[in-house]
N, C-alpha and C positions, 0 to 999 in steps of 0.2 A: 516246733514237730513234735507230737509225744512219740516218746519210743517204746511204747507198749500197744498190744493189739486190740488199740481201740478201734470203733465201727470206723475213723476216720483212715487208722492206718489198713484195716482187711482191706478198703477200698483201695487205696493205692496199691496194695499188693497184689489184687486182681488188675486194677489199670496197670501196674507193668507186668503182668506175666500175660493177659491176653487184649493189652491195649483199647480194648472196649468194653459196655457191660456185656453180662453173657447172652442176656435177650436182642441184643441190637442185630438185625440182619448185617449180612455183608455189604460193604457200599465200595464204589468204585474211587481210586484216588484222587479224581476230580471232584467227586461228590462231597469229599470228607469222610473223613472216621468217625463216628460216634461215641464219645465217654458217657458215662455218668460216674461224678465226683461226689461224696457222700462228706460233709459235713455235719453240719447240725442239721442239714437239709439235703436233698438229693440231687442235685445239679449239672445239665445237660450241658458238654461242652463237644463243639465239632471241631477235627481237628484237621488242617492243611498243613502237607509238607511239600516244602519244595525238593526235587529230585536231588540225589546226592549229597544227603546231609552228613555233616561232619561227626565228629565225637562231641562238640560241643556247639551245636548248633545257635543262631539270632531266635532268641524269643519273643512274638507278639502275642499280648492278651487282649481283644476286643470285645467290648462289652457296650452292649444296644441303650435303645433311650426308651422313653414310656410307651410311646405306644398308645397317645392319649385316644388316638379315632377308636381304639381295638383291634387292629389290626395284629395279623404274627407279626411277632418279633423275629425276624428270620434276616430282614437285608443285609444283617453284620454280615453274615453267611459270604453273600457273594463280596462285601469287600476283602473280608479274608482270603477267600480262596482268591481272588487277584492279587492282593497281597505274597502270598505265597508263590504263585507264579512268578511273582516282579523280582522278590527279594531270594537272593544267592541264599543258599546256608541258612534258610529261615522254616520256622516252628512256626503257624499262625492260628492259635487257639479263639473261638468264638465259642461267647460266654452267654448262655440263657438265662436270664436272669431268674432268683429266685421270684417262685408265683406266675410267670411269665410263659406261653406256649409260643411254640412257632408255626403251628398249624400242624404238625404230627404227635409232640410232645410237652410235657409241660414239667417245668422245674417245681421241687417242692415251696413250699412258702406263700407268703401272701405278696398280692400284686400291688396294694392299697387302689387308691381312686386317682394315681397318675396328677397330682398335685403337691409334687415335690415329698410324698411320706413316705415313699419306698427306696430312700435314701438312709436308712439305720444303723445304728449300730452291729445289727443283726445281719445286714444285708452284706453290707462293708464287709466285714467277717469271714460271711460267706466266701464272696469273690476272691477276698487276700486268699483263705483256704485252698480256690482253687487254683491260685498262683502258686502258694508254695510246691504243690505238689505237681504242678506240670513243671516247676523246677526240678524237683527231685525223678523226675522221670527224664530229662532231657537232658538236664547236667550244662543249661546255656553258658557261653560267654557272657552274654549282654539280654537284658530283658527290658521290652518297652511296654505299657500299659496305653491301651487308646481306647477312647470312649466317647460317645456323642450325646450329647444332650442330659437326659438323665444318667445316659452310662459315662458320662466326662465325670459331672458331679462325682457321680461314685470314685471312677479312679484320681478323681483330683483328691477326696478324701482318705484314699489310699495313700496317698503320697504325705498326708499328715499320719499315718501312722506309725509308732514304732515297731520298726522289725519288717516291712514291707519293704521287700529284697528287689529293687526294680531301679535300671539306670536314668530313666527317663519317660515321657509322659507326652502323647497327643490329647488333647483334651478340643474338642469340635463342639461347636454353638452350646457351649460349658451355659450353667445354670449358675456360678459361682458362687454367688451371695443368697443364700437361701432364701432368707427375707426378703430382699429386696424384690427377688422373683418374683414369690410368692404373693406380694404389692403389685406387679407388674401385671401378673396372670388375672389378677383378682381385676384391673379396668379394661382387661380383654375381654376376658369373659363373663365377669359379674358374679355375684352369687354368694353367700353367706360360708360355702366351704370353704373358702380361699384364708378365713379368718381363724378356723378352727386350728388348735394346735398340734405339731409334729412331731416327733422326735428323730429327724433326719438330721445327719451331720452337712456340714456347711462348708468347703474347700476353704474359706476364704477366713473363717474362724480358725481353721487349723492349720495358714500358711506358718505359722511360726514354728511348728512342729517339721517344718518343709526341710530334711536334707541341702545343705549350699553345695553338695558335691550332684544333686540333680539337675538334670538337662529338662526344659518343657516347651513343647510348642504350642502355641494354641492358636486355633483356628475359627476364623466367625465370620458368615456371611455378612454383605454392607447392609442384606435387605431383611435382615433377622427381624420379626416380627416375635417369636416365641423367645427368646432370650437375645436380647438388644447387647450389642457390640459393649456398649457399655459397661456389664457384667466382665466380658472375658478384660475389656481394659483397666479396671477396678484389678480382677487380679494381678493380672500384668504387672502392675506396678504394686503391688503389696509384696511378689515373691523378688523382683528388683529390692526392695528394699533389705531383702530379707538375705542380699546379696544371691540368688539363683538365678541360674542362666535361663532363661527365656525368650523365645521368639513370637513375635506375634504377628499372623497375616490377618489382615481384612481383605476379604474375597469379594470385591465387587461384583454387584448384581445380582448376588446368590443370597437366596434365603436361609432357611430353618436345615432344610434336610438337605444336607450336603455331603454327610459322609462317602456319597458313594460318587462323587465330582473328581474330575481328574484332579484339581490341585490337593482333594485329602492326601489322594495317596503319594501326590508330589512330596507334600509335608511328610510325609511317613518315611518314602528315601532319603530325605535329607535327615531327619531325624537319626535313622539305620546308619548312613552312612556318615555322620557325625560322631554316633557313640560307636562306631568300631571304631573309627582313627581316632578315639582319644581324648576328642576334640569338645 
């Protein structure tokens, strides 16, 4: 992180002093606190804190999916709120991705066409900067990334970025091979748009850069028609060849939108326990 008073540093200073953007209205703890973090873009984050935080809590950063039907991107707020209530001594931050609206606010940036075109180096870098600034604020003892669908691709790409400081990741319904996923979606939805070139990064292509000390949990529904389980299993195999610790769950009778299913929270609890125990 730069040590000069750049726009990012100034934003962080305001974040540290007031805990939220000056224009944000006060919110109850249950609803989460809204903060705006400025990278090259202005990104909304909702923070949920467990009661009685220590000086070095566990940090969980949650990234939502592509919402191809145009729905507001806010379901991950519910997951984050539940996680903060369920995990002792945890801070859970839900990131509103560049270009996305949650029905109230919109983060800066380009949303794209939800064809796997929004997982670009710029978007991955923006989410990485949010992670870095949250670490600067909370000084966590450990940190984990949680991503669903397109958010899982972004989280997986962050694992392959030098300097990303997390201890693990939970990737749910991951399109971890961008090229294979786009070909699959063309067979499902049709259209030439799936043949247009994109600049998105692919977790599978970056697997050789994932730290061998990383711990990764992968969760996929057996009936997922959007991100077939083969994409998750191929990524898991590549991680194993890299000697990265990986745990895979194929949840029976579940489809694509499973972040709010109990199994996703169970996997997160296991991940946090394992990382905290140093296992």
